[in-house]
FIDOMI-327985 format. One line per 2 residues: number of its first residue (from 1); their letters; for each residue x, y, z of N, C-alpha, C. Coordinates in Angstrom, 2 decimals. Example, Ala and Ser with C-alpha at 12.3 -4.5 7.8 and 13.67 -1.06 7.14 Angstrom:
BEGIN
1) AS) 13.19 -5.69 7.80 12.30 -4.50 7.80 13.20 -3.30 7.80  12.85 -2.25 7.08 13.67 -1.06 7.14 12.90 0.03 7.87 $
***
This chain:
BEGIN
1) XX) -65.71 -9.24 -33.84 -64.38 -10.13 -33.30 -63.78 -10.47 -34.28  -64.17 -10.85 -35.88 -63.35 -11.37 -36.90 -62.46 -9.64 -37.29 $
3) XX) -63.25 -8.67 -37.57 -62.44 -7.50 -37.94 -61.35 -6.83 -36.87  -61.44 -7.58 -35.64 -60.36 -7.09 -34.59 -59.13 -8.09 -34.98 $
5) XX) -59.07 -9.01 -35.58 -57.90 -9.60 -35.52 -57.31 -9.54 -37.04  -55.66 -9.47 -36.77 -54.99 -9.56 -37.75 -54.71 -10.78 -38.83 $
7) XX) -54.79 -10.40 -40.17 -54.94 -11.67 -41.09 -53.85 -12.69 -40.60  -52.81 -12.60 -39.83 -52.04 -13.57 -39.15 -52.71 -14.37 -38.06 $
9) XX) -53.50 -13.61 -37.67 -54.32 -14.53 -36.35 -55.04 -15.37 -36.64  -55.32 -15.61 -37.73 -56.43 -16.74 -38.44 -55.65 -18.05 -38.27 $
11) XX) -54.11 -18.24 -38.47 -53.52 -19.29 -38.50 -52.94 -19.43 -37.23  -52.85 -18.64 -36.51 -51.91 -18.77 -35.42 -52.90 -19.14 -33.94 $
13) XX) -53.97 -18.61 -33.84 -54.96 -19.20 -32.94 -55.37 -20.21 -33.16  -55.77 -21.16 -32.40 -56.22 -22.62 -32.49 -57.03 -23.08 -31.48 $
15) XX) -57.83 -24.27 -31.91 -58.50 -24.78 -30.68 -57.95 -26.39 -30.89  -57.98 -27.48 -29.85 -57.99 -28.66 -30.02 -59.04 -29.47 -30.17 $
17) XX) -59.48 -29.97 -31.37 -60.78 -30.75 -31.40 -60.63 -32.31 -31.19  -61.41 -32.86 -30.26 -61.28 -34.29 -30.13 -61.07 -35.31 -31.02 $
19) XX) -61.58 -35.07 -32.12 -61.78 -35.99 -33.28 -60.73 -35.35 -34.21  -60.76 -34.15 -34.59 -59.90 -33.46 -35.94 -58.64 -33.02 -35.20 $
21) XX) -58.27 -32.71 -34.07 -57.00 -32.59 -33.75 -56.91 -30.67 -33.61  -55.91 -30.42 -34.34 -55.59 -28.65 -34.03 -56.35 -28.13 -35.28 $
23) XX) -57.39 -27.13 -34.74 -58.10 -26.65 -35.99 -58.00 -24.76 -35.78  -57.51 -24.30 -36.86 -57.20 -22.94 -36.47 -58.48 -21.89 -36.69 $
25) XX) -58.41 -20.87 -36.43 -59.69 -20.07 -36.68 -60.02 -20.30 -37.98  -59.27 -20.00 -39.14 -59.65 -20.54 -40.54 -60.22 -21.76 -40.77 $
27) XX) -60.00 -22.77 -40.04 -60.60 -23.97 -40.14 -61.98 -23.97 -39.38  -61.88 -23.30 -38.41 -63.30 -23.46 -37.62 -64.27 -22.59 -38.58 $
29) XX) -63.89 -21.54 -38.91 -64.88 -20.83 -39.89 -65.50 -21.59 -40.99  -64.46 -22.28 -41.66 -64.71 -23.20 -42.91 -65.62 -24.02 -42.47 $
31) XX) -65.51 -25.06 -41.46 -66.07 -25.78 -40.90 -67.74 -25.39 -40.90  -67.70 -24.07 -39.66 -69.12 -23.59 -39.58 -69.72 -23.27 -40.72 $
33) XX) -69.34 -22.61 -41.94 -69.89 -22.23 -43.00 -70.16 -23.43 -43.91  -69.65 -24.65 -44.15 -69.98 -25.81 -44.46 -71.18 -26.17 -44.12 $
35) XX) -71.04 -26.22 -42.53 -72.02 -26.99 -41.93 -73.58 -25.99 -41.83  -73.19 -24.75 -41.81 -74.56 -23.77 -42.31 -75.19 -24.27 -43.39 $
37) XX) -74.26 -24.60 -44.56 -74.77 -24.76 -45.97 -75.59 -25.87 -45.74  -75.05 -27.02 -45.45 -75.85 -28.29 -44.89 -77.35 -28.24 -44.29 $
39) XX) -77.57 -27.44 -43.38 -78.51 -27.04 -42.82 -79.45 -26.51 -43.65  -79.05 -25.35 -44.45 -79.91 -24.77 -45.28 -80.38 -25.56 -46.29 $
41) XX) -79.60 -26.60 -46.75 -80.03 -27.59 -47.74 -80.97 -28.42 -47.34  -80.85 -28.74 -45.99 -82.02 -29.58 -45.44 -83.07 -28.95 -45.18 $
43) XX) -83.18 -27.57 -44.74 -84.54 -26.86 -44.66 -85.23 -26.66 -46.04  -84.27 -26.40 -46.94 -85.05 -26.40 -48.58 -85.65 -27.72 -48.74 $
45) XX) -84.84 -28.80 -48.59 -85.43 -30.01 -48.96 -86.70 -30.47 -48.26  -86.66 -29.86 -46.91 -88.05 -30.16 -46.02 -89.32 -29.11 -46.51 $
47) XX) -88.84 -28.05 -46.65 -89.73 -27.01 -47.28 -90.49 -27.29 -48.63  -89.78 -27.83 -49.57 -89.95 -28.40 -50.74 -90.93 -29.58 -50.47 $
49) XX) -90.70 -30.65 -49.83 -91.71 -31.68 -49.57 -92.84 -31.12 -48.67  -92.77 -30.19 -48.05 -93.74 -29.52 -47.29 -94.76 -29.27 -48.35 $
51) XX) -94.47 -28.04 -49.16 -95.22 -27.58 -50.31 -95.90 -28.74 -51.42  -95.07 -29.76 -51.66 -95.56 -30.79 -52.43 -96.77 -31.45 -51.72 $
53) X) -96.82 -31.39 -50.37 -97.69 -32.36 -49.81 -98.88 -31.72 -49.86 $
***
């Protein structure tokens, strides 16, 4: 899907989030990437604790 979008589409198309308001596709992708990094850090922390036990 991302490859089918023109560069300008990333700022034109948006969703309305209940708490955050208007989010463009760029915003949504950035939030998803940050959230994925959060889960990766959580997974690594738990794995390290498991290995240390």
